[in-house]
C-alpha positions, 0 to 999 in steps of 0.5 A: 339312457346316455352318458351325460343323461345322469345329472350327477354325472354331469355335475361332476363332469362340469366340476372336473372341467372346472377344476382342470380349467382352474388348474390350467389357469393358475399355472398360467402367468403373463410377465409384462415389460415392466416386470421380472418373473422369479420362479420357485421350485417346490418339488420334483427336483434335486435338493440344494447343497447345505448353505446354498440359498438360490436354486439353479439347474433344476434344484428345489427352491427360488430359482436364480434364473428369471422370466422375461416378459411373455406369457408362461404356464407352469405346473402350479403344484411344482412351480410358483411364480413372483413378479417384480418390477423392473429396477430403474436407477435414475441419472443422479443415482447408483445402486449397490448389490448384495448377493444372498448367495455365492461363495464366502468372501476371502478373509480380509475382504469386505466386497465380492469381486465383480463376475460377468453376469450382465450386470447382475441381471443373470444370477444364475451365471453370477453363481455359476461364475464364482460370484461371491456372497455379500456386498459387491464391488460392482455397481448399477449405473443409471438404467433399467435392470431386470434383477432377481430381487430375491437373490440380490438386494439392491440399495439406491445412493446418490452419485458423488457430485463435486461442485466447483471450488471443492475437492473430493478425498477418497478413503478406500474400504477394501484392498490391500491393508495399508502398511503401518508406516504409511499414512496415505495410500500409494497411488495404484499402478495402472499398468500390467505387472507379474504381481497384477497382471490385470491392472488398468485405470480405475477411472477416477475410482468409478471401476472399483475392480480396476482399482482392486486389480491394480493392487489398490490399498486401503485408506486415504488416497493420494489423488483427489476428485476434481469438480464433476459427478462420479459414479463411485461404489460408496460401499467401497470408497468414502468420498469426503468433499472438502473446499479448495485450498486458497493461498491468498495474495501476500502469502506463500503456503509451506507444505509439509508432506504426509506421504511415504513412510515414517523416517526411521531415527537412529539412537543418537546422544544429546547435542551439548549445549554451549555456555556462550550461545551464539545466535548465529549458530546453525538453528536447523538440526538434522531433524528439521532438515528441509526436503527436496520436492520429493513427494514420496517422502514425509517432511517440509517442501523447501519450495513454498506454494505461490498464491492461488487455489489448489486441489490439496488433499488435506490428509496428504499435505498440511499447509502452513500460510507464511506471509511475504508482504508484511506482517503487522505487530501492533503494541497498543491499547485501543481503550485509551481515548487519547491514543491516536487511531491505528488501523486494527480489527474491530474486535480482539477475541481469543484467537487460536494459533491454528486459525492463523492467518486471521482472515475475517469480513473486516480484514482483507485477504493477504493482511497479517496482523498481531495485536499485543497490549501497550509496552509498559516501561519504567524510566530511570527517575521512576516514572511509569510510561506506556509506549504505543508501537507498531512493527512491520517485518517480512519473511522472504518466500525462499525463507518461508520453509526454514521459518516453519521448520524452525518455529512451526507457525509465524505465530510462534516466531512472533511470540518467541522472537519478535515481542520479547526482543522489542519488549526488552529493547524498549524497556532497557532503553527506558531504564537508561533515561529519564522520563522526559529524556525518553519521551524527547529522544523518541526519533533517536529511540525508534531508529535505535530499536529498528536498527537492533531488531534488523540485526536480531532478526536477520539471524532468524532469516526475518526482514525488520522493515520499519518500526514506528512509535505512535504514542508515548503516555506520560504522568500528567504531573511531569507533563504539567511541569514540562508544559508550564516550563515550555509555556514560559520558554515560549513566552520569552521567545515570544517577547524577543520576537516582539522586541525584534518586531519593534526594532523592525518597525522602527526601521520600517518607519525610518525607511518610510519617512526617507521614502517620503522625503525622497523627492525633496532630497532628489530635488535638493541634490539637483539644485546643488548641482545646478548651483554648482553649475551656475557657480562654475559658470560665473567663475568662468564668466568672471574669469572671462571678464578678468581676461578680457578686462586685462586685455582691454586694460593692457590695450588701453594702457598701450594705446595711452602709451602710444597716444602719450607718447605721440603727444609727447612727440608732438609736444616735444616738436611743438616745443621745439617750434614755439617753445615750452611755455607757449605749448603748455598755454595752448594745452590749458586752453584746449582743456578749457575749451573741452570743458574739462577745466572750469573757470567759473563757479557752477552756482553763485549767490549774492545778497548784497555788498555787505557780507556779514549781514543775515542775507549773506548767511542765508545765501550761503545755506541756499547755495549749499542746498542747491549744491547738494540737489545737483549732485544727487541729480547728476549721481542719479542720472549717471546710475540710470544709464551706464551708457549715457554720456556725461552732462555738458559743462555749462557754457562759458560766461553762464551765471547760475544764480537765484 
């Protein structure tokens, strides 16, 4: 019989082989590329010291060293292997690490300093290098890591993302304790020094260990994060995202610095108060003295910030907006229906002074508006008046810091100075005048109030640009009386104007009539001139006839004298020859022969011898008629032609008879 001929022996042998095979297979482990093998030693080794959690260098317990991808065999009774997946950190994430073993953290520290350990992939090296137990300063950035998940607890976080228009404010949770007098941590110095020999830039807080090595302080940091993505340890730094600070057009921002130590004050006695205050006195005490631009001291900066966007740290700096273009202060009632419309916000909710300037969707940026109720005053004669006033004031940019130092805000300036002064000014003027006089002197009142405001506001470095009275509400009965008086005056003026119009109409009609007769007047004037010219012509003609007649008469007279003288000389010569009586007889005969002397009658009527008979009377009457008829015909013949010669005398011896 052979060795294996016994069936029982065969069975035992098979069982042994199977047991050995199972034992061998149980100690065989395959670690793939996406896995990490974590070993645990159960026996045959040194015990760990008290307080140690992770074993190393053959100690019994969970081993710090891990197995990389491959096929391994470990004695199953002594070793067990746990497989863990490879840790993958996404592009938008980071991972923080907390060690469950290591040296205790130093007192006052929250995070353990970094130890060179291949990004926590070599736990044994981490522990041997003096790694600390607890949260670690170092982080895991995007990538794949073979981490001993028993030695290190890993937690995923989203990387800090600062979008456009935002700023990140950093608050450090670990580092040197912040001195009590500081509100904002001083910026760490990135250059090595005896106190900090390993100082180096912390790359915008992405290198937490560099921040600590530079002597960084806990608390709010001065430097901020600009838009971008940052891999920052959230256990070391808190990142608060806030909007960038914008100074709108028409404003400047006065900055109050919260950086540096608190200002120490010495004990001083109160300043005595004068019984004759003068507004021109210094309004800034020593405690309100403005700072020069020293960013390491607390206080108000003298130079304001111009309009624009700024990555302002709201913890390090407090900004106060001050309008520099125009501040509109409105005393008016929006409920009165007959009041003129004035541009103002559609609603007037109760506003918080801290929210100044009041910028809404209905108001453009750069507009500063303050609204009060209308001014209610009492006139000298006891009438209640409501005055709607708008005032425009301006603060010069270089004076903005003094306004904030003196009043704390522009709202306080309006409440403490502008509103009381304007209100009292109108009340005083109304008390000195009657209601109608107050209303009628509106322009003068407006100018006086503006001049007074300019004088008083200048003492507080505020420029009063304009003051306008938009409406004055007067008692209805007073207005009715004034209206009736005004109507009567207007009617009187109307009647006077109508009378003047009638007088003008008369003058117009008179001129119209003169204009209509103007052609005749011109004709008459011309006719007068013509008549005057004709008269002068006739005068000249008569003078000519006169002169010619006189000359002719003188000529004729001279001719007659000459002829007469000649005749006389002839007669004297004849008389000497034939005698004077014979010369006269000759002359008579010449006259008779020429017909100048008639020796026979022109008409002879005879009726017989007896002259006393009726025939004789009839003959006389007939002769008279013939004589008249002849004289009339001779006269007509002479008048008809002045150039005709005289009729020849009847021949001698001719007898005209009927």
